[in-house]
C-alpha positions in Angstrom: 12.2 -87.9 35.5 10.5 -89.9 32.9 6.8 -89.4 32.4 4.7 -91.9 30.9 0.7 -91.3 29.8 -1.5 -92.0 26.9 -4.5 -89.3 26.8 -7.1 -88.1 24.2 -9.1 -85.3 25.1 -10.4 -83.3 22.4 -12.5 -80.3 23.0 -13.4 -79.8 19.5 -16.2 -76.9 20.8 -13.7 -75.3 23.0 -10.8 -72.8 22.6 -8.3 -74.9 24.2 -7.2 -78.3 23.0 -5.5 -81.1 25.1 -4.2 -83.6 22.9 -1.8 -86.7 23.6 -0.5 -88.8 20.4 0.5 -91.9 22.1 4.1 -92.8 22.3 4.9 -89.7 20.2 3.7 -87.4 22.7 4.8 -89.3 25.4 8.2 -88.7 23.9 7.9 -85.1 24.0 6.5 -84.6 27.4 10.1 -87.0 28.8 12.1 -85.2 26.6 10.7 -81.9 27.6 10.4 -82.9 31.6 14.6 -83.7 31.2 16.1 -82.2 34.5 18.3 -79.0 33.9 21.8 -78.6 36.5 21.3 -75.2 37.6 24.5 -73.3 37.5 25.2 -71.7 40.6 24.0 -68.1 41.3 26.9 -65.8 41.9 27.5 -62.1 43.1 23.3 -61.2 43.3 23.9 -57.9 45.2 19.7 -57.9 45.7 16.5 -57.6 44.5 14.4 -55.3 42.0 11.0 -54.2 42.9 8.9 -52.7 39.4 7.3 -51.2 38.2 8.8 -47.8 38.4 11.8 -46.4 36.5 13.2 -45.4 39.6 13.5 -48.5 41.0 16.9 -49.5 42.3 18.5 -51.9 39.9 20.8 -54.5 41.3 24.1 -55.8 39.8 23.5 -59.1 37.9 26.4 -59.2 36.0 28.4 -61.7 37.7 25.4 -64.2 37.7 25.2 -63.4 33.7 29.4 -64.0 33.6 28.6 -67.2 35.6 26.6 -68.4 32.7 28.5 -67.3 29.6 26.5 -64.3 28.7 28.3 -61.0 27.4 27.5 -57.6 28.3 25.2 -57.4 25.1 23.5 -60.4 25.9 22.6 -59.7 29.8 21.3 -56.1 28.8 18.7 -57.5 26.3 18.1 -60.1 28.8 17.6 -57.0 31.4 15.7 -55.3 29.0 12.8 -58.3 29.0 12.7 -58.5 32.6 12.4 -55.0 32.8 9.2 -55.1 30.3 7.7 -58.1 32.3 8.3 -56.2 36.0 6.6 -52.9 34.2 3.5 -55.3 33.4 3.4 -57.6 35.9 5.2 -56.1 39.1 7.0 -58.2 41.3 10.4 -58.6 42.7 14.0 -59.6 40.4 15.8 -62.1 42.2 18.0 -63.3 39.9 18.8 -62.2 35.8 16.3 -63.9 34.5 13.8 -64.8 37.3 10.7 -62.3 38.7 8.9 -63.4 42.2 5.2 -62.6 41.8 3.5 -60.8 44.6 0.5 -63.2 44.1 2.7 -65.6 44.2 4.4 -67.4 41.8 7.5 -67.2 39.6 8.6 -66.0 36.1 11.1 -67.0 34.4 13.0 -65.8 30.9 15.3 -68.2 29.0 18.7 -67.1 28.6 19.7 -66.0 25.2 20.1 -68.5 22.9 18.5 -70.9 25.0 14.7 -72.0 24.2 13.3 -72.9 27.8 14.1 -71.1 30.5 15.7 -72.6 33.5 15.6 -70.9 37.3 19.4 -69.8 37.8 18.5 -68.4 41.7 17.5 -72.3 42.7 20.3 -74.3 44.8 22.6 -76.0 42.6 21.4 -79.2 41.6 18.8 -80.6 39.4 15.3 -79.3 38.6 12.0 -79.6 36.9 11.1 -77.2 34.7 7.7 -77.2 36.2 7.4 -78.9 39.7 5.1 -80.9 41.2 2.0 -79.1 42.0 2.5 -76.3 40.0 0.8 -75.0 36.8 3.3 -73.8 34.4 2.2 -71.4 31.3 4.8 -70.9 28.3 5.0 -68.0 26.2 5.5 -70.4 22.6 4.4 -74.0 22.1 6.4 -76.7 23.5 7.3 -75.5 26.6 9.4 -73.1 25.3 9.7 -69.5 25.8 8.7 -67.4 29.5 7.2 -69.5 31.7 5.2 -68.5 34.4 4.7 -70.8 37.4 1.9 -70.6 39.8 0.6 -72.7 42.9 -2.0 -71.0 44.8 -5.7 -71.9 44.2 -8.6 -69.5 43.4 -5.6 -66.9 42.5 -6.1 -65.1 38.9 -2.6 -64.8 37.6 -2.4 -62.2 34.6 -1.4 -63.6 30.9 0.1 -60.8 28.7 0.9 -63.2 25.9 -0.7 -63.6 22.4 -0.4 -66.0 19.7 0.2 -70.2 20.4 1.9 -71.2 23.6 1.9 -74.4 25.8 0.6 -75.1 29.5 1.2 -77.8 31.8 -0.9 -78.9 34.8 1.5 -80.9 37.3 -0.9 -81.1 39.8 -2.8 -83.9 41.5 -5.3 -85.7 39.7 -8.2 -83.6 41.7 -7.1 -80.7 40.6 -7.9 -78.4 37.5 -6.1 -75.4 36.0 -8.8 -72.4 35.3 -8.6 -70.9 32.2 -10.5 -67.1 32.2 -11.1 -64.0 29.6 -10.5 -60.6 29.5 -14.1 -59.8 31.5 -12.9 -62.5 34.3 -15.6 -65.6 33.0 -14.4 -68.8 33.3 -13.7 -70.1 29.5 -12.3 -73.4 30.0 -11.0 -75.9 32.9 -8.2 -78.4 32.4 -8.5 -82.0 33.1 -6.7 -82.9 36.4 -3.4 -83.3 36.5 -1.0 -84.6 35.0 -2.4 -83.0 31.7 -0.9 -80.6 29.2 -1.3 -78.9 25.8 1.8 -78.3 23.8 0.3 -75.9 21.3 -2.3 -73.7 23.0 -4.0 -70.3 22.2 -3.3 -67.2 24.5 -5.3 -65.0 22.2 -8.5 -64.8 24.3 -6.9 -66.3 28.0 -6.9 -63.2 30.2 -6.3 -64.9 33.6 -5.0 -68.6 34.7 -5.9 -70.0 38.2 -4.0 -73.2 39.0 -7.1 -74.6 40.9 
């Protein structure tokens, strides 16, 4: 899917910038929205619910092997997922995916990959930020761990600091809302489709898709 969009919204007084630089950023988005061919999920024995050290851990080893991970890589990935389960809760449904109790999902990149992909999706291409979702990323350029939200008026915890990125892939009438640690609305995005490839998470504690 190729997205073409020209946009110049720079909020000098706000903590979050939205910017597009003509054809250059259009090319970035077009590249970023390249679909992935998802490898089939095999060998998933169940789901894991967090937080809690006594939660049952299913065996995702067959799925790890199916995507080319060795034992050390699979263990490191599971450690990362365990950290998110402890802080955000939810249910692990794939070696790199957590379904969040408030709705939405979290995806962790596989070792050696920059962008997260959904291994538990049906076989076939999938956008990394589906239409009707707002997606937040732990790193710039839509890299790193991905949070994908769709429920309006739902405050979703953002645990990252530093520079990340986000996409509002909803219809034009819907605006993502960014809140500080006290639950105060700090900034509202333009309607979809809009994005920021370099956004600060330092002040953001909560994100609502609309």
